C-alpha positions as CSV (number, residue, x, y, z in Angstrom):
1,L,43.8,-19.0,22.4
2,R,42.4,-15.5,22.5
3,E,40.4,-15.2,25.8
4,I,43.2,-15.0,28.2
5,D,43.1,-13.5,31.7
6,W,46.6,-12.9,33.2
7,K,46.7,-12.7,37.0
8,A,49.6,-12.1,39.4
9,A,50.4,-14.1,42.5
10,L,52.7,-13.9,45.4
11,G,53.2,-17.3,46.9
12,D,49.9,-19.0,46.6
13,E,47.7,-15.9,46.8
14,E,46.4,-13.8,43.9
15,I,47.4,-10.1,44.1
16,G,45.6,-7.1,42.5
17,M,47.2,-4.5,40.3
18,D,46.9,-1.7,42.9
19,E,48.9,-3.7,45.5
20,L,51.3,-4.8,42.9
21,R,52.0,-1.2,41.8
22,R,52.5,-0.2,45.5
23,L,55.1,-3.0,45.9
24,A,56.8,-2.0,42.7
25,K,57.2,1.6,44.0
26,L,58.8,0.4,47.3
27,K,61.8,-1.0,45.4
28,A,62.5,-3.1,48.6
29,P,63.7,-6.7,48.7
30,I,61.6,-7.5,51.8
31,V,58.0,-6.3,52.0
32,Q,55.0,-6.9,54.1
33,V,52.0,-8.3,52.2
34,R,48.8,-9.0,54.1
35,G,50.5,-9.4,57.4
36,R,53.3,-11.6,56.0
37,W,57.0,-10.6,55.3
38,M,58.0,-11.7,51.8
39,E,61.1,-11.6,49.7
40,L,60.7,-9.7,46.3
41,R,62.9,-9.0,43.4
42,P,62.2,-5.4,42.5
43,G,63.2,-5.9,38.8
44,E,60.9,-8.8,38.4
45,V,58.0,-6.9,40.1
46,D,58.5,-4.0,37.6
47,K,58.5,-6.5,34.7
48,L,55.3,-8.0,36.0
49,V,53.5,-4.7,36.3
50,R,54.5,-3.7,32.8
51,F,53.5,-7.1,31.4
52,L,50.0,-7.0,33.0
53,E,49.4,-3.4,32.0
54,H,50.5,-4.2,28.4
55,G,48.4,-7.4,28.3
56,R,45.3,-5.6,29.4
57,E,45.7,-3.2,26.5
58,G,45.2,-6.3,24.3
59,A,48.7,-6.7,22.9
60,R,49.3,-10.1,24.5
61,Q,45.9,-11.6,24.2
62,A,46.8,-14.5,21.9
63,L,48.7,-17.7,22.6
64,T,49.1,-20.9,20.7
65,V,48.2,-24.1,22.5
66,T,51.8,-25.3,22.3
67,E,52.9,-22.0,24.1
68,A,50.3,-22.5,26.8
69,L,51.4,-26.2,27.3
70,R,55.0,-25.2,27.6
71,M,54.1,-22.6,30.2
72,A,52.2,-25.1,32.2
73,A,55.1,-27.5,32.0
74,G,57.5,-24.7,33.3
75,A,59.4,-24.7,30.1
76,D,58.5,-21.1,29.1
77,E,58.0,-17.8,30.7
78,A,55.5,-15.1,29.7
79,A,57.1,-12.3,27.8
80,P,59.2,-10.4,28.9
81,G,60.7,-12.9,31.2
82,V,57.9,-13.2,33.8
83,P,57.7,-16.7,35.4
84,V,54.4,-18.5,35.0
85,V,53.4,-20.5,38.1
86,A,50.1,-22.1,36.9
87,V,48.0,-22.4,33.8
88,E,44.2,-23.1,34.1
89,A,42.0,-23.6,31.1
90,D,38.6,-24.7,30.0
91,G,37.6,-27.0,27.0
92,T,40.0,-29.4,25.3
93,L,43.1,-27.6,26.6
94,G,41.8,-27.7,30.2
95,A,41.2,-31.5,29.8
96,L,44.7,-31.9,28.4
97,L,46.2,-30.0,31.3
98,R,44.3,-32.1,33.9
99,G,45.1,-35.3,32.2
100,E,41.4,-35.9,31.2
101,L,41.8,-35.8,27.5
102,E,40.0,-39.2,27.3
103,D,36.7,-37.3,28.0
104,A,37.4,-35.0,24.9
105,L,37.8,-38.0,22.5
106,H,35.0,-38.5,20.1
107,V,35.4,-42.0,18.6
108,A,33.4,-42.0,15.4
109,G,34.1,-45.5,14.1
110,T,35.4,-46.5,10.7
111,P,35.0,-43.6,8.4
112,E,32.8,-43.8,5.3
113,G,34.8,-44.7,2.2
114,F,37.4,-46.7,4.2
115,A,37.5,-50.2,2.6
116,G,37.9,-52.2,5.8
117,N,36.9,-52.3,9.5
118,L,39.1,-50.6,12.0
119,R,39.7,-52.3,15.3
120,P,38.6,-50.4,18.4
121,Y,42.0,-49.3,19.3
122,Q,42.5,-48.0,15.7
123,E,39.3,-46.0,15.9
124,R,40.6,-44.5,19.1
125,G,43.9,-43.8,17.3
126,V,42.1,-41.9,14.6
127,A,40.2,-39.8,17.1
128,W,43.4,-39.1,19.1
129,L,45.3,-37.9,16.0
130,G,42.3,-35.7,14.9
131,L,41.9,-34.3,18.4
132,L,45.5,-33.3,18.7
133,E,45.6,-31.8,15.2
134,R,42.5,-29.7,15.9
135,T,44.2,-28.5,19.1
136,G,47.2,-27.4,17.1
137,L,49.7,-30.2,18.3
138,G,51.5,-33.0,16.7
139,A,51.0,-36.6,17.6
140,C,53.0,-39.8,18.0
141,L,51.1,-43.0,17.3
142,A,53.2,-45.6,19.1
143,D,51.3,-48.9,18.6
144,D,53.4,-52.0,18.4
145,M,54.6,-53.3,15.0
146,G,51.9,-55.1,13.1
147,L,48.9,-53.5,14.7
148,G,48.0,-51.3,11.8
149,K,49.4,-47.8,12.3
150,T,49.5,-47.3,8.5
151,A,45.8,-48.2,8.2
152,T,45.0,-45.9,11.2
153,V,46.7,-42.9,9.5
154,L,45.0,-43.7,6.1
155,A,41.6,-43.8,7.9
156,L,42.4,-40.3,9.4
157,L,43.0,-39.0,5.9
158,Q,39.9,-40.7,4.6
159,A,37.8,-39.2,7.4
160,E,39.3,-35.8,6.8
161,R,39.3,-35.5,3.0
162,G,36.3,-37.7,2.3
163,G,34.2,-35.7,4.7
164,A,35.3,-32.4,3.2
165,R,34.5,-33.6,-0.3
166,R,31.0,-34.7,0.8
167,R,30.6,-31.1,2.0
168,G,31.4,-29.9,-1.5
169,R,34.9,-28.5,-1.1
170,G,36.1,-30.0,-4.4
171,A,36.9,-33.4,-5.8
172,S,40.5,-33.2,-6.4
173,R,41.7,-32.1,-3.1
174,A,39.5,-31.2,-0.2
175,V,42.1,-30.0,2.2
176,A,44.9,-27.5,1.5
177,G,48.2,-29.4,0.7
178,P,48.8,-33.1,0.7
179,T,50.1,-35.3,3.5
180,L,53.8,-36.3,3.2
181,V,54.7,-39.8,4.4
182,V,58.5,-40.3,4.8
183,C,59.5,-43.9,5.5
184,P,62.3,-46.5,5.0
185,T,62.6,-47.4,1.3
186,S,61.6,-51.1,2.1
187,V,58.1,-50.0,3.1
188,V,57.4,-47.3,0.4
189,G,55.6,-50.1,-1.6
190,N,53.7,-51.2,1.4
191,W,52.3,-47.8,2.0
192,Q,51.3,-47.6,-1.6
193,R,49.6,-51.0,-1.5
194,E,47.8,-50.3,1.8
195,A,46.5,-47.0,0.4
196,E,45.2,-48.7,-2.7
197,R,43.6,-51.4,-0.6
198,F,41.9,-49.3,2.2
199,T,41.5,-45.8,0.7
200,P,41.1,-46.2,-3.1
201,G,39.4,-42.8,-3.3
202,L,42.5,-41.0,-2.2
203,Q,44.9,-39.6,-4.7
204,V,48.4,-41.0,-4.0
205,H,51.7,-40.0,-5.5
206,V,54.9,-42.0,-4.9
207,H,58.0,-39.8,-5.1
208,H,60.6,-42.5,-5.7
209,G,62.9,-44.0,-8.3
210,T,65.1,-42.5,-11.0
211,A,62.1,-41.3,-13.0
212,R,60.7,-39.2,-10.1
213,A,59.8,-35.6,-10.7
214,R,62.3,-32.7,-9.9
215,A,62.1,-29.2,-8.7
216,G,59.0,-27.3,-10.0
217,D,57.7,-30.4,-11.8
218,L,57.1,-32.2,-8.5
219,A,54.7,-29.4,-7.2
220,T,52.8,-29.8,-10.5
221,Q,52.5,-33.5,-10.2
222,V,51.3,-33.5,-6.5
223,A,48.9,-30.6,-7.0
224,G,45.9,-33.0,-6.8
225,A,47.4,-35.5,-4.4
226,D,46.0,-36.4,-1.0
227,L,49.1,-38.5,0.0
228,V,52.7,-38.3,-1.2
229,I,55.1,-41.1,-0.2
230,T,58.8,-40.8,-0.2
231,S,61.9,-42.2,1.5
232,Y,64.3,-40.9,4.1
233,S,67.2,-40.8,1.7
234,L,65.2,-38.9,-0.9
235,L,64.0,-36.5,1.6
236,D,67.4,-35.1,2.1
237,R,68.5,-35.5,-1.6
238,D,65.3,-33.8,-3.0
239,R,64.9,-31.2,-0.1
240,A,64.6,-28.2,-2.4
241,A,61.8,-29.7,-4.5
242,L,59.9,-31.0,-1.5
243,S,60.3,-27.6,0.2
244,L,58.4,-25.9,-2.6
245,I,55.2,-27.7,-1.6
246,E,52.8,-26.5,1.2
247,W,52.1,-29.7,3.1
248,S,49.1,-30.0,5.3
249,R,50.7,-32.7,7.4
């Protein structure tokens, strides 16, 4: 986020910089503002003045979406230690803050190249995952067991990588870095079979078993992969080798 306008407020009223500087100079715990007596903490007012002056010089004109959401939820302060009482935004972030994200979803249907038909809730799941990723957020897809979360995620990969390939970004891997799937050992084979069934055009590498690649060899083997599947136990055991790879997801 790069178009940010920081504003100061006392109570529920916006206050301009000139008046804020006047209050900062008073160094008084009780001040009169627009006919009302208010309690102030002089140290916090000084911080606020410095922050706003600094921000208007352009040094604090960028935030991640996650930082903005944490501020809106009251979990974070603006640097250096200035409390944020409200966050207003336009576009997708504004819809997210207002609880109107439904309006920002663009359900596109089953992606081209996906060997199957997604159910309506799976199409919405693909749209939801894609929207949050474009917004810079992670997502939790919490459908019940048996409703096809694996197929939904595979459809997301197909839409992302198949579309990029059609736009001419290369045939081996259209998006920087593969997606890493970590799952219980008992469903490693299921992930592999569903990928072969629904997304035969994706390059899939299974990192499992005694013959699996080690260290630098793994990075070479997955260089052209769209999807890498491994288990929870191997994630810890092969952490060094897996950490050498730049994952897109």
